[in-house]
N, CA, C and O of each residue as an XYZ file, in Angstrom:
424
protein
N     -22.887    -67.795    -68.236
C     -23.288    -68.975    -67.526
C     -22.818    -70.213    -68.278
O     -22.304    -71.152    -67.671
N     -22.991    -70.219    -69.593
C     -22.582    -71.381    -70.370
C     -21.067    -71.490    -70.428
O     -20.507    -72.584    -70.356
N     -20.409    -70.339    -70.559
C     -18.948    -70.319    -70.619
C     -18.337    -70.854    -69.332
O     -17.314    -71.538    -69.359
N     -18.963    -70.543    -68.216
C     -18.442    -70.955    -66.916
C     -18.949    -72.322    -66.486
O     -18.487    -72.870    -65.486
N     -19.896    -72.873    -67.235
C     -20.520    -74.153    -66.879
C     -21.116    -74.091    -65.480
O     -21.010    -75.040    -64.704
N     -21.735    -72.973    -65.172
C     -22.332    -72.760    -63.853
C     -23.815    -73.105    -63.895
O     -24.492    -72.903    -64.903
N     -24.292    -73.621    -62.794
C     -25.725    -73.865    -62.659
C     -26.420    -72.518    -62.436
O     -25.763    -71.531    -62.104
N     -27.734    -72.471    -62.617
C     -28.432    -71.208    -62.333
C     -28.206    -70.717    -60.900
O     -28.087    -69.514    -60.667
N     -28.148    -71.637    -59.951
C     -27.920    -71.258    -58.553
C     -26.518    -70.675    -58.360
O     -26.341    -69.699    -57.631
N     -25.535    -71.273    -59.011
C     -24.165    -70.751    -58.924
C     -24.071    -69.387    -59.587
O     -23.403    -68.488    -59.078
N     -24.742    -69.233    -60.726
C     -24.730    -67.947    -61.417
C     -25.371    -66.869    -60.545
O     -24.837    -65.767    -60.425
N     -26.511    -67.185    -59.939
C     -27.201    -66.238    -59.052
C     -26.304    -65.844    -57.882
O     -26.215    -64.670    -57.523
N     -25.646    -66.829    -57.298
C     -24.746    -66.563    -56.170
C     -23.574    -65.694    -56.607
O     -23.226    -64.727    -55.929
N     -22.968    -66.036    -57.731
C     -21.848    -65.254    -58.245
C     -22.251    -63.830    -58.574
O     -21.502    -62.891    -58.309
N     -23.431    -63.668    -59.150
C     -23.936    -62.334    -59.482
C     -24.119    -61.514    -58.209
O     -23.754    -60.340    -58.165
N     -24.681    -62.130    -57.178
C     -24.866    -61.449    -55.903
C     -23.524    -61.024    -55.314
O     -23.358    -59.873    -54.909
N     -22.572    -61.944    -55.266
C     -21.254    -61.629    -54.710
C     -20.598    -60.490    -55.481
O     -20.101    -59.536    -54.883
N     -20.598    -60.590    -56.794
C     -19.954    -59.568    -57.620
C     -20.636    -58.223    -57.447
O     -19.963    -57.196    -57.361
N     -21.948    -58.211    -57.395
C     -22.686    -56.950    -57.273
C     -22.378    -56.229    -55.966
O     -22.084    -55.033    -55.967
N     -22.444    -56.949    -54.862
C     -22.218    -56.312    -53.563
C     -20.752    -55.933    -53.393
O     -20.443    -54.844    -52.909
N     -19.846    -56.830    -53.791
C     -18.418    -56.520    -53.654
C     -18.022    -55.338    -54.534
O     -17.277    -54.463    -54.095
N     -18.513    -55.306    -55.768
C     -18.146    -54.194    -56.656
C     -18.712    -52.875    -56.138
O     -18.031    -51.851    -56.194
N     -19.935    -52.881    -55.642
C     -20.509    -51.645    -55.099
C     -19.705    -51.157    -53.899
O     -19.461    -49.959    -53.752
N     -19.299    -52.086    -53.050
C     -18.506    -51.714    -51.870
C     -17.148    -51.157    -52.270
O     -16.683    -50.169    -51.701
N     -16.514    -51.791    -53.247
C     -15.186    -51.345    -53.665
C     -15.237    -50.034    -54.443
O     -14.308    -49.231    -54.360
N     -16.302    -49.812    -55.192
C     -16.413    -48.574    -55.961
C     -16.502    -47.368    -55.034
O     -16.060    -46.279    -55.397
N     -17.062    -47.545    -53.856
C     -17.079    -46.453    -52.877
C     -15.652    -46.005    -52.582
O     -15.392    -44.810    -52.438
N     -14.731    -46.955    -52.493
C     -13.330    -46.611    -52.239
C     -12.709    -45.879    -53.428
O     -11.814    -45.052    -53.253
N     -13.182    -46.183    -54.631
C     -12.640    -45.559    -55.839
C     -13.132    -44.123    -55.986
O     -12.336    -43.224    -56.258
N     -14.427    -43.897    -55.810
C     -14.989    -42.579    -56.128
C     -14.873    -41.567    -54.996
O     -15.231    -40.405    -55.185
N     -14.394    -41.960    -53.848
C     -14.327    -41.045    -52.704
C     -13.200    -40.032    -52.816
O     -13.176    -39.074    -52.044
N     -12.272    -40.201    -53.740
C     -11.114    -39.322    -53.847
C     -10.748    -39.084    -55.304
O     -11.053    -39.901    -56.173
N     -10.091    -37.959    -55.564
C      -9.617    -37.676    -56.921
C      -8.387    -38.506    -57.263
O      -8.129    -38.786    -58.433
N      -7.636    -38.895    -56.254
C      -6.434    -39.703    -56.489
C      -6.838    -41.135    -56.833
O      -7.968    -41.545    -56.569
N      -5.910    -41.896    -57.426
C      -6.174    -43.332    -57.557
C      -6.438    -43.918    -56.165
O      -5.775    -43.547    -55.197
N      -7.400    -44.826    -56.070
C      -7.842    -45.292    -54.755
C      -6.723    -45.913    -53.932
O      -6.753    -45.857    -52.703
N      -5.738    -46.503    -54.595
C      -4.642    -47.144    -53.863
C      -3.621    -46.129    -53.345
O      -2.722    -46.496    -52.588
N      -3.747    -44.858    -53.742
C      -2.841    -43.814    -53.262
C      -3.461    -42.965    -52.154
O      -2.818    -42.054    -51.632
N      -4.682    -43.258    -51.803
C      -5.374    -42.472    -50.784
C      -6.033    -43.428    -49.792
O      -6.943    -44.180    -50.142
N      -5.559    -43.385    -48.560
C      -6.092    -44.286    -47.547
C      -7.497    -43.852    -47.133
O      -7.742    -42.670    -46.892
N      -8.416    -44.812    -47.053
C      -9.749    -44.462    -46.559
C      -9.716    -44.273    -45.047
O      -8.781    -44.711    -44.377
N     -10.728    -43.628    -44.528
C     -10.853    -43.513    -43.080
C     -11.039    -44.892    -42.464
O     -11.443    -45.840    -43.137
N     -10.741    -44.985    -41.184
C     -10.835    -46.282    -40.506
C     -12.243    -46.858    -40.560
O     -12.420    -48.053    -40.793
N     -13.234    -46.017    -40.348
C     -14.621    -46.502    -40.359
C     -15.000    -47.056    -41.730
O     -15.609    -48.121    -41.824
N     -14.640    -46.335    -42.790
C     -14.951    -46.802    -44.140
C     -14.211    -48.094    -44.447
O     -14.795    -49.024    -45.002
N     -12.938    -48.162    -44.095
C     -12.145    -49.363    -44.356
C     -12.754    -50.576    -43.659
O     -12.981    -51.609    -44.290
N     -13.019    -50.450    -42.355
C     -13.518    -51.594    -41.591
C     -14.941    -51.971    -41.991
O     -15.298    -53.149    -41.970
N     -15.743    -50.999    -42.349
C     -17.100    -51.297    -42.806
C     -17.065    -52.032    -44.140
O     -17.789    -53.008    -44.336
N     -16.224    -51.564    -45.052
C     -16.090    -52.226    -46.349
C     -15.585    -53.651    -46.173
O     -16.086    -54.573    -46.817
N     -14.604    -53.833    -45.314
C     -14.078    -55.173    -45.047
C     -15.153    -56.071    -44.435
O     -15.274    -57.236    -44.814
N     -15.929    -55.541    -43.498
C     -16.991    -56.329    -42.862
C     -18.054    -56.751    -43.876
O     -18.527    -57.887    -43.848
N     -18.425    -55.837    -44.767
C     -19.401    -56.166    -45.807
C     -18.849    -57.265    -46.709
O     -19.558    -58.218    -47.030
N     -17.593    -57.138    -47.117
C     -16.984    -58.136    -47.996
C     -16.956    -59.514    -47.334
O     -17.303    -60.513    -47.964
N     -16.550    -59.569    -46.087
C     -16.495    -60.854    -45.378
C     -17.901    -61.438    -45.228
O     -18.107    -62.628    -45.464
N     -18.863    -60.605    -44.838
C     -20.237    -61.081    -44.662
C     -20.811    -61.624    -45.966
O     -21.478    -62.658    -45.977
N     -20.548    -60.922    -47.060
C     -21.070    -61.348    -48.361
C     -20.426    -62.663    -48.799
O     -21.101    -63.524    -49.362
N     -19.144    -62.819    -48.548
C     -18.466    -64.058    -48.939
C     -18.921    -65.252    -48.098
O     -18.900    -66.387    -48.575
N     -19.326    -65.008    -46.865
C     -19.801    -66.077    -45.983
C     -21.277    -66.398    -46.239
O     -21.708    -67.532    -46.033
N     -22.036    -65.423    -46.678
C     -23.489    -65.544    -46.812
C     -23.950    -66.794    -47.567
O     -24.866    -67.465    -47.091
N     -23.364    -67.143    -48.720
C     -23.843    -68.339    -49.430
C     -23.693    -69.639    -48.633
O     -24.375    -70.622    -48.923
N     -22.821    -69.652    -47.648
C     -22.598    -70.849    -46.841
C     -23.535    -70.914    -45.638
O     -23.523    -71.898    -44.898
N     -24.343    -69.882    -45.438
C     -25.208    -69.811    -44.258
C     -26.602    -70.352    -44.573
O     -26.986    -70.521    -45.730
N     -27.337    -70.615    -43.504
C     -28.729    -71.042    -43.652
C     -29.547    -69.963    -44.357
O     -30.362    -70.263    -45.229
N     -29.326    -68.718    -43.977
C     -30.049    -67.610    -44.593
C     -29.749    -67.530    -46.090
O     -30.645    -67.266    -46.893
N     -28.491    -67.758    -46.463
C     -28.130    -67.754    -47.877
C     -28.883    -68.813    -48.662
O     -29.308    -68.572    -49.792
N     -29.047    -69.986    -48.063
C     -29.779    -71.055    -48.752
C     -31.248    -70.690    -48.942
O     -31.871    -71.133    -49.906
N     -31.807    -69.893    -48.041
C     -33.194    -69.444    -48.207
C     -33.357    -68.562    -49.443
O     -34.435    -68.510    -50.035
N     -32.292    -67.873    -49.828
C     -32.302    -67.039    -51.025
C     -31.895    -67.821    -52.273
O     -31.834    -67.259    -53.367
N     -31.623    -69.089    -52.114
C     -31.230    -69.919    -53.247
C     -29.760    -69.825    -53.591
O     -29.354    -70.234    -54.679
N     -28.955    -69.293    -52.686
C     -27.518    -69.207    -52.926
C     -26.856    -70.527    -52.548
O     -27.307    -71.239    -51.651
N     -25.789    -70.826    -53.249
C     -25.038    -72.060    -53.007
C     -23.557    -71.722    -52.926
O     -23.120    -70.720    -53.493
N     -22.783    -72.540    -52.230
C     -21.331    -72.330    -52.237
C     -20.800    -72.455    -53.669
O     -21.213    -73.334    -54.425
N     -19.891    -71.572    -54.017
C     -19.331    -71.584    -55.371
C     -18.100    -72.476    -55.439
O     -17.348    -72.584    -54.471
N     -17.897    -73.117    -56.594
C     -16.647    -73.852    -56.778
C     -15.472    -72.875    -56.775
O     -15.597    -71.735    -57.222
N     -14.348    -73.330    -56.274
C     -13.157    -72.473    -56.179
C     -12.760    -71.901    -57.539
O     -12.199    -70.807    -57.604
N     -13.040    -72.614    -58.611
C     -12.652    -72.165    -59.952
C     -13.378    -70.890    -60.375
O     -12.904    -70.189    -61.269
N     -14.510    -70.572    -59.759
C     -15.244    -69.364    -60.142
C     -14.720    -68.107    -59.460
O     -14.975    -67.002    -59.938
N     -14.002    -68.248    -58.366
C     -13.514    -67.065    -57.654
C     -12.492    -66.252    -58.457
O     -12.538    -65.023    -58.406
N     -11.574    -66.884    -59.194
C     -10.690    -66.061    -60.039
C     -11.461    -65.277    -61.105
O     -11.088    -64.154    -61.444
N     -12.527    -65.865    -61.627
C     -13.346    -65.162    -62.620
C     -13.992    -63.936    -61.976
O     -13.998    -62.853    -62.562
N     -14.536    -64.106    -60.772
C     -15.115    -62.966    -60.060
C     -14.058    -61.906    -59.777
O     -14.327    -60.709    -59.880
N     -12.863    -62.346    -59.423
C     -11.770    -61.407    -59.170
C     -11.411    -60.596    -60.404
O     -11.168    -59.393    -60.313
N     -11.376    -61.247    -61.547
C     -11.066    -60.551    -62.804
C     -12.163    -59.538    -63.133
O     -11.871    -58.416    -63.547
N     -13.416    -59.932    -62.949
C     -14.528    -59.010    -63.201
C     -14.417    -57.791    -62.289
O     -14.583    -56.659    -62.742
N     -14.139    -58.019    -61.014
C     -13.990    -56.905    -60.071
C     -12.824    -56.003    -60.458
O     -12.939    -54.779    -60.399
N     -11.718    -56.592    -60.848
C     -10.546    -55.819    -61.251
C     -10.851    -54.960    -62.479
O     -10.472    -53.790    -62.528
N     -11.528    -55.531    -63.463
C     -11.893    -54.767    -64.657
C     -12.865    -53.634    -64.318
O     -12.765    -52.538    -64.869
N     -13.786    -53.899    -63.426
C     -14.764    -52.885    -63.024
C     -14.085    -51.733    -62.290
O     -14.375    -50.567    -62.557
N     -13.197    -52.054    -61.378
C     -12.478    -51.015    -60.637
C     -11.589    -50.209    -61.578
O     -11.513    -48.985    -61.470
N     -10.920    -50.890    -62.494
C     -10.058    -50.206    -63.460
C     -10.869    -49.258    -64.336
O     -10.450    -48.126    -64.580
N     -12.019    -49.711    -64.806
C     -12.847    -48.834    -65.646
C     -13.385    -47.649    -64.843
O     -13.510    -46.549    -65.382
N     -13.700    -47.855    -63.581
C     -14.154    -46.741    -62.737
C     -13.033    -45.731    -62.520
O     -13.274    -44.524    -62.538
N     -11.813    -46.215    -62.316
C     -10.665    -45.304    -62.170
C     -10.452    -44.499    -63.446
O     -10.175    -43.301    -63.388
N     -10.582    -45.153    -64.600
C     -10.402    -44.460    -65.875
C     -11.503    -43.419    -66.084
O     -11.229    -42.305    -66.531
N     -12.733    -43.777    -65.765
C     -13.846    -42.832    -65.906
C     -13.670    -41.646    -64.964
O     -13.961    -40.507    -65.330
N     -13.198    -41.914    -63.764
C     -12.960    -40.839    -62.791
C     -11.885    -39.891    -63.312
O     -12.005    -38.673    -63.179
N     -10.848    -40.449    -63.896
C      -9.764    -39.625    -64.440
C     -10.288    -38.729    -65.566
O      -9.956    -37.545    -65.620
N     -11.093    -39.282    -66.452
C     -11.684    -38.486    -67.534
C     -12.624    -37.418    -66.984
O     -12.652    -36.295    -67.488
N     -13.377    -37.756    -65.976
C     -14.304    -36.813    -65.359
C     -13.561    -35.597    -64.823
O     -13.941    -34.461    -65.107
N     -12.511    -35.827    -64.052
C     -11.769    -34.713    -63.465
C     -10.932    -33.976    -64.504
O     -10.727    -32.768    -64.387
N     -10.451    -34.680    -65.510
C      -9.663    -34.037    -66.563
C     -10.535    -33.089    -67.387
O     -10.078    -32.025    -67.805
N     -11.779    -33.473    -67.615
C     -12.681    -32.664    -68.432
C     -13.307    -31.500    -67.702
O     -13.972    -30.671    -68.324
N     -13.114    -31.414    -66.410
C     -13.678    -30.312    -65.647
C     -15.178    -30.414    -65.437
O     -15.829    -29.417    -65.127
N     -15.735    -31.610    -65.601
C     -17.180    -31.801    -65.459
C     -17.675    -31.610    -64.037
O     -18.880    -31.493    -63.811
N     -16.785    -31.579    -63.099
C     -17.167    -31.492    -61.690
C     -17.455    -30.070    -61.242
O     -17.931    -29.871    -60.124
N     -17.181    -29.068    -62.083
C     -17.336    -27.656    -61.678
C     -18.763    -27.211    -61.755
O     -19.068    -26.058    -61.451
């Protein structure tokens, strides 16, 4: 929070966005043994994940979002969220690779 110079409301909003987006994206990672970008998800999963992502990104700008104390984030915070998501997805891919390599799934 101090590093980003974010207000508590911005931090709360960013935490919410990152949490929901990362959970949605991790579903795409863990659904297959292949790297997620080499295996296409089913249409329903793809469109549902996209709908959740769009809804979550719009939520802070809505009346309902303001009831939860969410605020629109400055554009400068979105690259930080993107980096966090990228690191999280990368670590999940690495953990998945170790899991299948070790035979823990048997």
